[in-house]
C-alpha positions in Angstrom: 70.0 -48.4 -34.2 66.9 -46.7 -35.4 64.3 -48.9 -37.0 63.0 -47.7 -40.4 59.2 -47.7 -40.7 58.0 -49.9 -43.4 54.8 -49.5 -45.4 53.0 -52.1 -43.3 53.8 -50.4 -40.1 52.6 -47.1 -41.5 49.3 -48.7 -42.7 48.4 -50.2 -39.3 49.2 -46.9 -37.4 46.6 -44.9 -39.5 43.0 -45.2 -38.3 41.6 -44.5 -41.7 43.7 -47.4 -43.2 43.6 -50.0 -40.5 41.5 -52.6 -42.3 44.1 -54.9 -43.7 43.4 -54.0 -47.3 44.9 -52.4 -50.2 45.0 -48.7 -51.0 42.8 -48.9 -54.1 40.1 -46.3 -54.4 37.2 -48.8 -54.6 38.2 -50.4 -51.4 38.5 -47.1 -49.5 35.1 -45.8 -50.7 33.4 -49.0 -49.5 35.0 -48.7 -46.1 34.0 -45.1 -45.8 30.4 -46.0 -46.7 30.2 -48.6 -43.9 31.6 -46.1 -41.4 29.0 -43.4 -42.5 26.0 -45.9 -42.3 27.0 -47.0 -38.8 27.1 -43.4 -37.6 23.6 -42.7 -39.1 22.1 -45.8 -37.4 23.6 -44.6 -34.1 22.0 -41.2 -34.5 18.6 -42.8 -35.3 18.8 -45.0 -32.2 19.7 -42.0 -30.0 16.7 -40.0 -31.4 14.3 -42.9 -30.7 15.7 -43.3 -27.2 15.2 -39.6 -26.6 11.5 -39.7 -27.7 10.8 -42.8 -25.5 12.4 -41.0 -22.6 10.2 -37.9 -23.2 7.1 -40.1 -23.2 8.2 -41.8 -20.0 8.7 -38.5 -18.3 5.2 -37.3 -19.3 3.6 -40.6 -18.2 5.3 -40.5 -14.8 4.3 -36.8 -14.4 0.7 -37.7 -15.1 0.7 -40.5 -12.5 2.2 -38.1 -9.9 -0.5 -35.4 -10.7 -3.3 -37.9 -10.5 -2.1 -39.2 -7.1 -1.8 -35.7 -5.8 -5.4 -35.0 -6.9 -6.6 -38.2 -5.2 -4.7 -37.3 -2.0 -6.6 -34.0 -1.9 -10.0 -35.8 -1.7 -9.0 -38.4 0.9 -11.5 -38.5 3.7 -14.1 -36.5 1.6 -17.3 -38.0 0.2 -17.9 -37.9 -3.5 -20.2 -35.1 -4.6 -23.7 -36.6 -4.9 -25.8 -36.3 -8.1 -28.9 -34.2 -7.5 -32.0 -35.8 -8.9 -35.7 -35.4 -8.9 -38.2 -38.2 -9.7 -41.6 -37.5 -11.2 -44.5 -39.8 -11.9 -47.7 -39.6 -14.0 -50.6 -41.7 -15.0 -52.7 -41.6 -18.2 -55.8 -43.5 -19.2 -57.3 -44.3 -22.6 -60.8 -45.7 -22.7 -61.5 -48.2 -25.5 -64.4 -50.4 -26.5 -63.5 -54.1 -26.4 -63.5 -55.9 -29.7 -62.9 -59.5 -28.6 -65.1 -61.7 -26.4 -63.8 -65.0 -24.8 -65.8 -67.8 -23.4 -65.5 -71.6 -22.9 -68.0 -74.3 -24.0 -67.9 -77.9 -23.0 -69.7 -81.2 -22.3 -69.4 -83.7 -19.5 -70.6 -87.1 -20.7 -71.1 -90.3 -18.7 -71.2 -93.9 -19.8 -70.8 -97.4 -18.5 -67.5 -97.7 -20.4 -64.9 -95.3 -21.5 -65.9 -95.9 -25.1 -69.5 -95.1 -24.5 -68.8 -91.9 -22.6 -66.3 -90.8 -25.3 -68.8 -91.5 -28.1 -71.5 -89.3 -26.4 -69.0 -86.6 -25.7 -67.6 -86.6 -29.2 -71.0 -86.3 -30.8 -72.0 -83.4 -28.6 -68.8 -81.5 -29.1 -68.6 -82.1 -32.9 -72.2 -80.7 -33.1 -71.2 -77.7 -31.0 -68.1 -76.9 -33.2 -70.2 -77.3 -36.3 -72.7 -74.7 -35.0 -69.9 -72.4 -34.1 -68.6 -72.6 -37.7 -72.1 -71.8 -38.9 -72.0 -68.6 -36.8 -68.8 -67.6 -38.5 -66.3 -68.6 -35.8 -63.1 -69.7 -37.6 -61.2 -72.8 -36.6 -58.2 -70.8 -35.4 -60.5 -69.2 -32.8 -61.6 -72.5 -31.3 -59.0 -74.2 -29.1 -59.4 -77.3 -26.9 -58.5 -76.3 -23.4 -59.4 -79.4 -21.5 -60.0 -83.1 -22.2 -60.1 -85.7 -19.4 -61.4 -89.2 -18.7 -62.1 -90.3 -15.1 -63.9 -93.2 -13.4 -67.1 -92.8 -11.4 -67.6 -94.6 -8.1 -70.3 -95.1 -5.6 -69.5 -95.4 -1.9 -72.0 -97.7 -0.1 -72.3 -97.4 3.7 -70.7 -100.7 4.1 -68.1 -102.3 1.9 -65.6 -101.0 -0.7 -66.3 -98.5 -3.3 -67.9 -99.7 -6.5 -67.1 -98.6 -10.1 -70.3 -97.4 -11.8 -68.9 -96.0 -15.0 -66.8 -93.3 -16.6 -66.9 -89.6 -17.2 -65.4 -87.7 -20.1 -65.0 -83.9 -20.0 -64.2 -81.9 -23.1 -63.9 -78.0 -23.2 -63.1 -75.6 -25.9 -62.1 -71.9 -25.6 -63.9 -69.7 -28.1 -62.7 -66.3 -29.3 -65.6 -64.2 -30.6 -64.4 -61.5 -32.9 -67.8 -60.3 -33.9 -69.4 -59.2 -30.6 -72.8 -59.0 -32.2 -72.7 -62.9 -32.3 -71.6 -63.3 -28.6 -75.2 -63.9 -27.4 -75.8 -66.5 -30.1 -72.6 -68.4 -29.1 -73.8 -68.5 -25.5 -77.3 -69.6 -26.5 -75.7 -72.8 -28.0 -75.4 -74.1 -24.4 -79.1 -74.4 -24.0 -79.7 -75.4 -27.6 -77.2 -78.2 -27.6 -77.3 -79.2 -24.0 -73.8 -78.1 -23.2 -73.4 -78.5 -19.5 -69.9 -76.9 -18.9 -69.9 -73.3 -19.8 -67.2 -70.9 -18.5 -67.2 -67.2 -17.8 -67.4 -64.5 -20.5 -64.7 -61.9 -20.7 -64.0 -58.9 -23.0 -60.7 -57.6 -24.1 -59.0 -55.5 -26.8 -57.3 -57.3 -29.7 -54.6 -54.7 -30.5 -53.9 -53.4 -27.0 -50.4 -52.0 -27.8 -52.0 -49.2 -29.8 -53.8 -47.9 -26.8 -50.8 -48.5 -24.5 -48.7 -46.3 -26.8 -51.3 -43.6 -26.7 -51.5 -43.7 -22.9 -47.7 -43.7 -22.6 -47.4 -40.6 -24.7 -50.0 -38.8 -22.6 -48.3 -39.9 -19.4 -44.9 -38.6 -20.6 -46.4 -35.3 -21.6 -47.7 -34.9 -18.1 -44.2 -35.7 -16.6 -42.4 -33.2 -18.8 -45.0 -30.6 -18.0 -44.4 -31.2 -14.3 -40.7 -31.2 -14.7 -40.7 -27.8 -16.5 -43.0 -26.3 -13.9 -40.9 -27.5 -10.9 -37.6 -26.5 -12.5 -38.9 -22.9 -12.7 -40.3 -22.9 -9.2 -37.2 -24.5 -7.6 -34.7 -22.5 -9.7 -32.9 -25.5 -11.1 -32.3 -26.8 -14.6 -32.8 -30.3 -15.9 -29.7 -31.7 -17.5 -30.5 -35.3 -18.4 -32.6 -38.4 -17.7 -31.2 -40.8 -15.1 -33.8 -43.6 -15.3 -37.2 -44.5 -16.7 -39.8 -47.0 -15.6 -43.3 -47.8 -16.6 -46.0 -50.3 -15.8 -49.5 -50.9 -16.9 -52.4 -50.6 -14.4 -56.1 -50.2 -14.2 -58.8 -52.6 -15.0 -58.5 -55.4 -17.5 -61.0 -57.7 -19.2 -64.4 -58.0 -17.5 -65.3 -61.6 -16.6 -68.9 -62.7 -16.1 -69.1 -65.8 -13.9 -71.9 -68.2 -13.1 -73.4 -68.3 -16.6 -73.3 -72.1 -16.9 -76.5 -72.8 -14.9 -78.4 -70.1 -16.7 -77.5 -71.5 -20.1 -78.7 -75.0 -19.2 -82.1 -73.6 -18.1 -83.0 -71.5 -21.1 -82.3 -71.4 -24.8 -82.9 -67.7 -25.1 -79.9 -65.7 -26.2 -78.8 -63.3 -23.4 -78.2 -59.7 -24.0 -74.4 -59.0 -24.1 -73.0 -55.6 -23.2 -69.2 -55.3 -23.7 -68.9 -51.9 -22.0 -65.5 -50.3 -22.1 -62.0 -51.1 -21.1 -59.5 -48.6 -19.6 -55.9 -48.9 -20.7 -53.9 -47.3 -18.0 -50.1 -46.5 -18.2 -48.0 -45.3 -15.2 -44.6 -43.8 -15.9 -41.8 -42.7 -13.6 -38.8 -40.6 -14.8 -35.8 -39.6 -12.7 -34.0 -36.4 -13.9 -30.6 -35.0 -13.0 -30.8 -31.4 -12.0 -28.3 -28.6 -11.4 
């Protein structure tokens, strides 16, 4: 006997209505909206997947190309960079404006206190005289102070303590070279018995170094342009740069201590000149 289809059977057999709901218009529109949103999301996902796949193909292709290029150079040395290194030296002559010397006293006494008292009086007097000559405190620096025992060594028996010795030395920077001879004359005037060498230097040496550097670099570039024309090459860039200072420095005068103790006459001081020498080395890349 044929079975008559009911409304429920018809509802479940229709794809559009298989949602166990009623046939009202509001319910149908909501269901259609959900179906449409799902389809849009699926299309977006497929589009993103396609873009990712395209990037992946490009990346793999780049790797393959790079590996092929490396394979072509297997067993071959890298192409060396062609360079040329040029050196130059420049000298700037300057008159020293600073003199350096050391003045000191070695005092002896039966006790440490006695030796220190003699030494302190002599050094305080010397520093006072330096101040009167216009030497500022910042230019007077204690460079040595020591206390040591004094012994005698008889032919027979043990050594014997005879007293103590105190040595005090200051380094003096003389900015007015016209007063250098007067400073040295203090040794004989005050009985200073420990006088060091005299040397001359330049206070602001960097100014002359910069001038010498500029001149040395000018010589290097002059050489570079000349050689580039002769060799038929072109200079592309600087690979490295080095510099070092050379030449003569301050002029020390040694052995003046004995002379100072023998006479109070101010010696004639001649500062002469100092040469500031700069050496530069520049490596250029050429083609």
